[in-house]
matplotlib code that plots the C-alpha trace (Angstrom):
import matplotlib.pyplot as plt

x = [86.1, 89.2, 89.2, 92.7, 92.6, 96.5, 97.0, 99.4, 101.2, 101.9, 103.6, 105.8, 108.9, 109.2, 109.4, 112.6, 114.3, 111.9, 109.0, 107.7, 107.8, 108.0, 104.4, 103.8, 100.2, 98.1, 96.5, 94.7, 94.6, 96.5, 99.7, 101.8, 103.4, 105.9, 106.2, 107.0, 104.1, 103.3, 101.2, 98.2, 97.6, 97.8, 96.2, 92.6, 89.1, 86.5, 83.8, 84.8, 83.4, 80.7, 77.7, 74.5, 71.2, 72.6, 73.4, 76.0, 77.9, 78.0, 78.3, 82.1, 82.3, 83.8, 86.7, 87.1, 86.5, 86.7, 89.6, 91.1, 91.2, 92.6, 95.4, 96.3, 96.7, 98.5, 101.0, 102.2, 102.8, 104.4, 106.9, 107.7, 108.3, 110.4, 112.7, 112.7, 110.4, 107.8, 104.8, 103.6, 100.8, 97.4, 96.1, 99.0, 98.9, 95.0, 95.6, 98.2, 96.1, 93.1, 95.1, 96.4, 92.8, 91.6, 94.2, 92.6, 89.2, 89.5, 90.6, 88.0, 87.7, 87.0, 84.5, 82.6, 82.6, 81.3, 78.5, 77.4, 77.7, 75.8, 72.9, 73.0, 73.2, 70.3, 67.9, 69.3, 69.1, 65.6, 63.1, 61.0, 60.8, 60.0, 57.2, 55.8, 56.0, 54.0, 51.3, 50.9, 51.7, 49.0, 47.9, 50.5, 53.4, 56.6, 57.2, 60.1, 60.9, 64.3, 62.3, 59.9, 62.6, 64.6, 61.5, 61.2, 64.9, 67.1, 70.2, 69.5, 71.5, 74.4, 74.5, 74.3, 77.0, 79.6, 78.8, 79.1, 82.3, 83.8, 82.8, 84.4, 87.7, 87.8, 86.0, 86.8, 87.7, 90.2, 91.6, 92.2, 94.1, 96.4, 97.2, 98.0, 100.5, 104.2, 105.5, 108.8, 110.6, 113.0, 115.7, 116.8, 119.2, 122.2, 121.3, 121.2, 117.7, 114.8, 111.4, 108.4, 104.7, 101.5, 97.7, 97.5, 100.4, 99.6, 101.0, 99.1, 99.9, 97.9, 95.6, 96.2, 95.5, 97.5, 100.8, 102.6, 100.3, 102.1, 101.8, 104.3, 103.9, 106.7, 106.7, 109.6, 112.2, 114.3, 111.8, 109.4, 106.8, 106.3, 103.6, 103.5, 101.0, 103.7, 107.3, 108.6, 107.3, 108.8, 112.1, 112.1, 111.5, 113.9, 116.6, 116.0, 118.7, 118.0, 118.4, 115.9, 113.5, 113.4, 113.1, 110.2, 108.5, 108.8, 107.6, 104.5, 103.5, 104.0, 102.1, 99.2, 99.2, 96.3, 96.5, 99.5, 102.9, 105.4, 109.1, 111.9, 112.8, 112.0, 114.7, 112.0, 109.8, 110.4, 109.8, 106.6, 105.3, 106.2, 104.6, 101.9, 98.4, 99.6, 99.2, 96.1, 95.8, 94.1, 90.7, 88.4, 85.5, 85.3, 82.9, 81.9, 80.3]
y = [88.1, 86.9, 87.8, 87.6, 86.5, 86.6, 90.2, 90.7, 93.5, 91.3, 88.6, 91.0, 90.9, 87.1, 87.8, 86.9, 88.5, 86.5, 88.6, 85.3, 83.6, 79.9, 78.5, 75.2, 74.2, 71.3, 69.8, 66.8, 64.0, 66.2, 66.0, 69.2, 70.6, 73.4, 76.0, 79.7, 82.1, 85.7, 87.2, 87.7, 83.9, 82.7, 83.1, 83.8, 82.4, 83.4, 85.5, 84.9, 88.0, 88.6, 90.2, 88.3, 90.1, 93.4, 95.1, 93.8, 97.1, 96.6, 92.8, 92.9, 96.1, 94.1, 93.1, 96.3, 98.8, 97.4, 95.0, 97.4, 100.1, 97.6, 96.4, 99.8, 101.4, 98.3, 98.3, 101.8, 100.5, 97.4, 99.5, 101.4, 98.1, 96.8, 99.9, 98.9, 101.8, 100.8, 103.4, 105.0, 107.0, 105.8, 105.9, 103.8, 101.3, 101.0, 100.3, 97.6, 96.0, 96.0, 94.2, 91.6, 91.2, 90.6, 87.9, 86.0, 86.0, 86.4, 82.8, 80.8, 78.3, 81.0, 82.8, 79.7, 78.7, 82.1, 81.9, 78.6, 80.0, 83.2, 81.0, 78.8, 81.7, 83.5, 80.5, 80.1, 83.7, 84.6, 82.4, 85.5, 86.4, 82.8, 82.8, 86.1, 84.6, 81.6, 83.9, 85.8, 83.3, 82.3, 78.9, 77.8, 79.7, 77.8, 76.5, 78.8, 82.5, 81.6, 79.7, 82.6, 85.1, 82.9, 82.6, 86.4, 87.0, 83.8, 85.7, 87.7, 85.5, 85.2, 88.9, 89.8, 87.3, 88.8, 92.4, 91.3, 89.5, 92.6, 94.6, 92.0, 92.6, 96.0, 95.2, 97.7, 95.1, 93.2, 96.3, 97.8, 94.7, 94.6, 98.3, 98.2, 95.4, 96.1, 96.0, 95.1, 94.0, 91.2, 91.1, 87.7, 88.6, 87.3, 83.8, 82.3, 80.5, 82.7, 83.3, 81.7, 82.4, 80.7, 81.2, 81.3, 83.7, 85.2, 83.0, 83.8, 82.0, 82.1, 84.8, 88.6, 89.3, 86.5, 87.0, 85.1, 86.0, 87.0, 87.2, 86.9, 87.7, 87.3, 90.5, 89.6, 86.8, 88.5, 90.6, 89.3, 91.5, 90.7, 91.8, 90.8, 91.5, 92.3, 93.4, 90.2, 88.1, 90.6, 90.6, 86.8, 86.8, 89.5, 87.5, 84.4, 83.6, 84.4, 80.7, 79.5, 82.3, 81.4, 77.7, 78.2, 80.7, 78.6, 75.5, 77.5, 79.0, 75.8, 73.9, 76.4, 76.4, 74.7, 75.2, 77.5, 77.9, 80.6, 80.9, 82.4, 79.0, 75.4, 74.2, 73.6, 71.2, 68.1, 70.2, 71.6, 68.1, 66.8, 69.8, 71.4, 71.4, 69.7, 72.6, 74.4, 78.2, 80.9, 82.1, 84.9, 82.6, 78.9, 76.4, 75.7, 78.3]
z = [42.1, 43.8, 47.5, 49.0, 52.6, 52.5, 51.3, 48.4, 50.2, 53.1, 50.8, 48.8, 51.0, 50.1, 46.4, 44.6, 41.6, 39.6, 41.2, 42.7, 46.0, 47.0, 47.6, 49.4, 48.5, 49.8, 46.8, 45.5, 48.1, 50.7, 48.8, 49.4, 46.1, 45.8, 43.0, 42.4, 42.0, 42.1, 44.9, 42.6, 42.1, 45.6, 49.0, 47.6, 47.5, 44.9, 46.3, 49.9, 51.4, 48.9, 50.3, 48.8, 48.2, 47.2, 43.9, 41.7, 42.1, 46.0, 46.5, 46.7, 49.0, 51.9, 49.9, 47.9, 50.4, 53.8, 53.3, 50.8, 53.7, 56.2, 54.0, 52.6, 56.0, 57.4, 54.4, 55.6, 59.2, 57.8, 56.0, 59.1, 60.9, 58.3, 58.9, 62.6, 63.6, 66.0, 65.9, 69.0, 67.3, 68.2, 64.6, 63.3, 66.1, 65.5, 61.7, 62.5, 65.2, 62.9, 60.3, 62.8, 64.0, 60.4, 59.9, 62.8, 61.1, 57.3, 56.5, 54.6, 57.3, 59.8, 57.6, 56.8, 60.5, 61.4, 58.9, 60.5, 64.0, 63.1, 61.8, 64.8, 67.3, 65.6, 66.2, 69.8, 70.9, 69.6, 71.7, 72.5, 68.8, 67.9, 70.6, 69.2, 65.7, 66.7, 68.1, 64.8, 62.1, 59.8, 58.3, 55.8, 57.3, 58.2, 61.7, 62.6, 62.4, 60.6, 57.8, 57.5, 57.1, 54.8, 52.5, 52.4, 51.9, 51.4, 51.7, 54.9, 57.4, 55.2, 54.4, 58.0, 59.0, 56.5, 57.7, 61.3, 60.6, 59.1, 62.1, 64.4, 62.7, 64.5, 67.7, 70.3, 73.0, 70.8, 69.4, 72.9, 73.9, 70.8, 70.8, 74.5, 74.1, 74.0, 70.5, 68.9, 65.8, 66.0, 63.3, 62.4, 59.6, 61.7, 60.8, 57.2, 57.6, 56.6, 58.2, 56.6, 56.7, 55.8, 55.5, 59.2, 59.8, 63.2, 66.0, 69.1, 72.3, 75.6, 74.4, 74.7, 78.3, 80.2, 81.9, 79.1, 76.3, 73.2, 69.3, 66.6, 62.9, 60.3, 58.2, 55.9, 55.6, 58.2, 60.4, 63.0, 64.5, 68.3, 70.8, 74.3, 77.2, 79.8, 79.6, 81.2, 78.3, 75.7, 77.4, 77.3, 73.5, 72.8, 74.5, 72.5, 70.0, 66.5, 65.4, 67.9, 67.2, 63.3, 64.1, 66.5, 64.4, 61.2, 63.0, 64.2, 61.0, 59.0, 61.7, 61.4, 57.6, 56.2, 52.4, 51.9, 53.3, 51.9, 51.8, 49.8, 48.2, 48.3, 50.9, 53.6, 51.5, 53.7, 56.8, 55.3, 54.4, 57.9, 59.9, 57.8, 59.4, 62.6, 64.9, 66.2, 65.9, 67.7, 66.5, 67.4, 66.8, 67.5, 66.3, 69.8, 72.0]

ax = plt.figure().add_subplot(projection="3d")
ax.plot(x, y, z, "-o")
ax.set_aspect("equal")
plt.show()
């Protein structure tokens, strides 16, 4: 099953009259190609959030039910933001914050890293369980508790990692920080150059809690969602010229893009080939502890 880590609803504002958007894709040998595609055939990985070890009817529930709920509710808020209306209602802010949080974790690289981290932390955080296992294990049993559990249920750790990752996408701490930030929508329609996006679309600088911490997310070719921890940072961003804002936002999402960058046309191909993959990005979970 195709699991879209870049939701189709999110990409639709970039569609042209042909019902396609411009996709820049890193292909064989790292070469970046450009073409026009519909939202259904881009930004996905097969079985990315598949839950192993369960029934065929429920193995895709994280994608179908959880991600479906996250994206459906976020789409309503995105439509409000596109009209320039910033929601104050707690349930709407919660829905949008959860969507942003999901974007920081649902990328294939992040999911695969999280699975590795979960397995590593399981071993590191269970010395007492390991000691107890060694007391009761019988002849012929494997040396470690992980090996024993894997023999009994080879899918256990991966299954728990996927479920835990989904829960992290709406963790109370991160959600509280995001919903508590000042939000705004920056209209860039006064300049001809259009906003772009990528498979790492959320640009988060200096974290959520610092004085100059802020986040930006292009929600259309002419609208940029902004969030800032404090008013002083938001005021600074809102005073930035539209031309500079588009230039900085595009450079960031191109630089953060790993496999996909998106635009309304192919006029930025040279820039994408020069910048794509050259910039680090904020993650909820890193490889190092």
